N, C-alpha and C positions, 0 to 999 in steps of 0.2 A: 278765242279768251280762254287764256290759263287761269288757271284754280291760283286763289291766293295761298302762302305756303303754310300760312296756321290755320285755313279752314280742313274740317274732313274732308277724306277724298270721298268724293261721288262715284257711285256706281251706275252704272246705265246698261238696259236690254232693247238691242236694237233688233227689231224684227221686220223683216220683209223677205219677200220673195224671188226678189232679183238680188243676187249673190252680188253684181257689179255694185248696186247700191250699197248692199253692205260693207263691201270691202272698203269704199271710198269711205262713206260715214264713219265707219271703225275704226281706222286711220286717223282720219282727221279730231273725231273725238278723244281716240288716244293720245295725239300730239296735246292736245289742250290738258291731258292731266286726269282724265276719266278712268275709270276700270271699265271697258266694254265687253259686253258678251254677248251674242248675235243668233238669231233664230231664225230659220226659213219658211216658218208657218207658225199658226197661234198655237198648235198642240206641244211644237216644240217647246215654243217661248212661255207656254204655261207651266212645263216642266224645268223647264231652267227659272222660272221664276219661283215657283214654291222652294228648290233649293237654296236659292241665293239672297231672295228680296230685295233687288236692287231698287235704287232710291227713283229710280226714273225708268219709266218704258218708254218707246219711241217705235210707233208699230203703225203699218200704211193698212189703211181700212180695208182697202178690197185684196185680199188675198183668197188662194182656192182654201177649202174646206173651211175651219172655222174663221170668220172675218175679223176685221181689227174691233170692230164694234162688238161684237160677241167678246172677243178677248179681253176688250175694256170694261164689262160688264161681270167677269169673271173675277179680272184681278182686282176691281172694286167691292166687290162681294167677300173676297178673301182677304184684301187689306186697305182699305178704303183709302189710309194715307200714302200710298205711292200714285207719286205724280205720272201722269199718260199723256204724251204730247202724240198726236194722230198727224198721218201722213195722208193725203188728199189728194186728187188728180184735179187737174185746171177744170175749172166746170162744178165742179161735186159739192157746190156751198151747201146745199141742203145736209148731206150725209156728214157734212164739217160741225153744220150747228145742232145738229142730233147728238152728236158724240160730245159736245159742250154740254147738251142736257143731261147726258150719263155723268158729268163730273171729269169731262177731261180738261186737263190745265190748260191745254192751249193746240191751236191743229198748226199745219204748215203746209202748203202745197207745189207741188211738184210742178215745173223741177225745180229742184233744191236750191236754194243759196244758203250759203253760209252766215250770212248776217242773220237774216232771218231763221238759219236752227239756232245762231247763237241767242238770238233774243227769248226764243221761246223756251231754251234752256235755261237762260236767266232767272226767268219767271219761276221756272220750276225751283230752280236753287235758293230763290227769294221763298218761296213757300216752306222748302225745306227749313231753310235757314230759321224762319221765323217757328217754324214745328219745334224744332230743336228749343230754339230760346223759350217758348212756351213750357216746352218739357222740362229744362234745366230749372227754371223759375218755377214751375206748378212742385217740380223736384225740390226745391230750397222752401218753397214756402212750406210744402209738407213735413220738412224736416223744423221748421220753425214753429209750424204748428202741432206736432208732437212734443219739441220741447217746451212750450208755452203749456201743452195738456200734462205733460208729465210733471211741471213747476206748479200748476194747479193743483194738480193730485197731493205730491208734495206738501203743499200749502194746507190744501184739505185736511190730507192724513194730520199735518202735525196741530190744525187749527181742534182736530175733534181729540186728538190725544191731550192737548190742552183744557179744551172744555171739561173731557171726563176725568182729568188728573187734576184740575183744582183742588184746593184745600177748601172749598165752598160748596155749598148746594146753589146749581144753577139750573133753572129751568126757564124757558121761554113761551109767553101764555098769548092766547089769542083775544079779542076783547069779551069773550064768555067766559074765560079765567078758565079754560080749558089748554091741559099741555100739549104744545104742540112738539116740544124738544126736552130734555133732560137728561143730565151727568149724569156717567156710573155711582158715583157717591149720593147722589140723590135717591138714585134708584135701590141703592144698596140698604139707606136706613130709613125709607120711608115705603109706607105703603101703599104707592102708584104705579099707575102706567100710564103713556102716552094715550091723551084725548080723556083724560079725569079732570075732574076741576081740581085744581089746585087746594082747594078749601076743605076738599074730602080727604084727599091726600093727608095735608098739615092736621088738618083738626078733626077728621070724620064729622065736618058738618055737612051740611044739607043746604045752608046759603052761606055767601059771600062774609067774610070777617068784616065787623065796623071798621072805617078808616082805612081799608085795603090800599096799600102803597101803590099796587098795578091798577085798580082801577082809578086812584088818581093821577098817575101819570098818563091813561088812556084820554082822561079828561083835560089835564092842561099841558101834555106832552112834553114836563120837565122831570128830570129824575127825582126821586124821593126816598128817604130812608127813614127806617122804624125801627121796632124791639117788638120780638112775639113771642110769645111762649106756644109749643107746639107738642105734637105726640109721635114717636119716632116707631120702628116697625114692631120695635120689641116692648113697646108698652110707656119706654121711658118718657119725662118730658124734659124739653129742649129748650134752653134762651136762644132764639136767633136775633141775630143784627141782617136785615135783610136792605137790601139798597135795589132800586129801581129803576132802567132807561130804557126811553124810548126806539123802536127798529123802526125807521122809514125807506122807502123805498123811492130814491132822487128828488126829497125833499117832499115827499108826497103826502098823503095823510098815513097814521100810525096804524099799522096792520099787527105788529106784536106789542108786546114787552119784556123784556129781559130781567129776571130778577137771580140775585145772587144774596143768598144768605149760609152767613158766619157764623157756627156753634160756639156760643160764648156763655154756655152753662158752666163751665168751669170757673170762668173770670165772674159771675157773677154769683158764684158760691165764695167765691173767696173775697169778692166786695163784701158780700151781706156778713160774712164771719170777722171782717174786719171793722165794719161797721158795728155793730153789734157789740164787737169790744172797743172801740170808740165810744158808743153809747154809755157804756156800763164804766170806763176807765175811772170814773168819780167813785164810783162804790168800790173797786180796787184801790183806788189810792186811800181813800175815807180806812178800810179795813187795815191798810198797810200802814197809814197812821198812828192807827189806835195802837197797832202792835208796835209802833217806833215808839211810843208813850211808856209803854210797860217797859221797852228795850231802856229807856232813858231811867224810868225807876228802875230797874236792876243795877244801872252802871250806878246810880245815886245810892242806893245800898250799898253797894260794893266798896266805895270810896270811902263812904262815912263809917262805915263797919271797919276798912282797913286801918282808918287813920287813929280808930277809939279804941282799937284792938278789940272789939264786938265779933264772936264767931258767927252767931247766928243770923248778926245781920250781914255779912259775908256769904254763908250759907245761903240766905233767902235773894240775895243780890245775883248770887251765883246763878240760881234754881229761874229768877225772874227772865235773866239774859237767855237760856238755853231753850226756854219755853218757849220765848218771842223769836229766837232765830231760828227753832225748828218749827214756829207757826208760818213765820217769814219764807223760808226755803219750801214749807209744802204750796204755799197760796202760789209761789212763781213758777213751782213744776207744774201746778195743774192749768196755769196761764199761758204757757209753754206747750203742753199737753193739747188743750184747746185750740190755738194759734196752728201750732204743726202737724196737729193730728199725728203722730209716728206712728211708724206701723209696729206690730206686735213681733218679739222676737220668743218663739216660744220654743221650749226645752222641759224635758223631763224632769220635777220636782219633787221633791218629796214633801207632801202634802202637811205631815203632822209635825216637821223641822219648820217648816215655813211659818205654819202657825204659832208654834213655840218663839220664834224670832220674832214674831209682829207682838207676842205676849210680853216678851222680854223688854221690847222699844218703848211699848206704850206703858208698863208697869213703873219704868223709869220717868216717864212724864207726871205719873202721878203722886211721886214723892212733895210732901208737903200741902198736897190738894187733899179735901174732905170728901174724897173717892175713892172707892176701892174698887179692886177687877178682881174677877172670878173666871178663871179659863179653864174649861172643861173639854178637854182635848181626848178623842177617839184614838186609842193606839194603834188601831187597826187601819188608821188611814194610808191609801194606798200613794204611791207617786201615780203624777200624771203629766199630762203637754198643759203647757202654761208659760207666760209670761212673766217670772217672778218678780221683776221692778214694778210692772204694770199693776199685777198682783197686791204686792205689800203697798203699794199706792192707794186703792180701791179700798181696802180693809182699812188702811189709815186714817182716810178721809172719812169711814162712816163714823167709825171710832171718835174722833175729835167730833163730828156732829153729836154723838151720845155723852161726851165729857162738857159740851157745851151745854146741851139741854140739863145735864145735871147742876155745871154750875149757877145756872140761870136761874134754877128752883130754890138752890142757895140755902135751905135752911138748917144744912149740916147735918142732917137724922139719918142716918143709913143709907146715904148716897152710893149706888153700884151700878157699877156696869158689867156683864156677864158677857164673857166671848167663848164660843162654841162651835167643834168641828165635831161633825159626823160624817162617818162610811158608810154608805148605802153600795148595793151591788154594783151600780152604776151611774152614778153620781155622789158628791158630796154637799154636805149643808154646811154654811157657816151661818153662827147664831150672833148677835150680837144684839144683847137686849139692857135698856136702863130705864131707870126710873126717876127720869126727869120730868122737865115739865110735859112734855107730850106735847101732841098736836090736834088740830082740829081736822074736820073731813076735807076742807078746800086744799089747807096746806099739806095732806099728803097727798092728795092729786095733782098737785103744782109740783111736788117736792124737788123733781129730778130736773125740772125745765132749766134752761140755762137761763143764768143769774138771777133764779127765785130765792129768796132767802129768806125765814119770818125772824132773823136775828136784829132786823134794821142794818145800822150803819156796821156793826160787827161784823155780818158775815157778804161773802163777794159772789155767792151762789154759783159759785164753779165747784167744788168741792166735791157735792152729790152727784153733780150732772158728770163730773170726772169718772166718778168710781162705777155711776152705770154705763156710762159708756165702755167703761173696760170690763167689765162684766157682760155686757151686751156683746162683744165682740171675742170673748171665750165661749159663747154660744150659752150664756146662763141668765137667770135669772136674778130679780131681785123684786122679793115680796113686804111690804110694810105695813105694819097696824099699829094702831097710836090714836090714847082720847087724849084730850086736854087733862092735865094733873095726873094722868095714868102712865106714863112712861109711852115707850115705844118700844119694838121688835121689829129687825130687821132680820129677814132669812134671804140669803144667798147661796141657789142653788146651781151647781156647775156639773155640767157632762166629765165625766171619767175618759178623756181618751189618754189612751195610751201612748 
């Protein structure tokens, strides 16, 4: 029986101590397409087997020296997958059965018949083909498993990367609120570790937070959302928007809950600022309305003075227009400063020159007012680093407050504002002193609070707040002393930074 053309050629080792049998069988097997090697005894056969590892060994059982059974045992010990067919004499059935027990493929009896030999070799070939198919299948399966493992590992790494690089804080918590997983962003910003309770990491608490969304998800199995204020590793307060979702296995009980928290601190800050502006828009609008009334009065005086040729009316109207427009401009700048919180642009500025400019600008505003301005400026004041636009705004706002205090007193007897500049070794002092209506203790304590005003509808509560913000951001301080009906003294102390 010849081999199929597509089948891999099979090698056979023929072992028999009778040369005639070896010669005849080898020719027959060669004609059938097998690679054939022969050996005359067990020792020679073992040597050839170790060199070439044939697919099939056909061996006589009874041979001088090493018997066929001994050869079978040695071959199976060294290479269990080799197919071994035993040749036995007529009536030696017991020995043949023993060979099968020792994992021989088959046995054939002498005298050998070609059909019987081909059947035994066919069985051996079927076992070899089966092993080869199994080996190919196993190899293919191993490749598929390796590819699947590589894909899973790649997916795991990708999932871990997404987990760690997510722009929010992610933790996985068990039913005791202990963190079993946490992404890198959480570990970087919060003082926590795996195994710690979430309420310890977020709030330094010893007990769970009231209305904990994770506990609620464990209870009802539903996603939940909430907002919470927590403490970061650096001690800053953070506003977090928290979303939770259950983690189950095969629709079983909830083992863990994933918590995803987004930092909305900046958003809440902006919302609060916008809300405060909105809540006090009425007071700002009312103040602007009052200034527009003054502007209308100035326009009226200007028009009637022009028609009547009254120069005094023209002058008074023009002055009212200038003052009202200036106050509106400064009010709008204060609102913009608060709403946008512009960054300071530092540069080296001559403090004496800046103070002279402020005095000149404010003196122009006092024309036709029953208030005098005295400027006491230290000629030795040095240049130092500041934002000149912001500093002029701060000083102008405090001077405006002094003017309002004097005008509110309104008796016209010696109303006076003093603007002073002193140079010390490592700091500058600006003094703004008025003899206006003064303030009580409660007003002084709240003076720099946003939208606080002691002027009723005439004030916005922004001017002194903005001034305080500017001075503070320059590293300075403002000290205020005042008594009701005794005037006020604002002292600004700024470090001299070159």
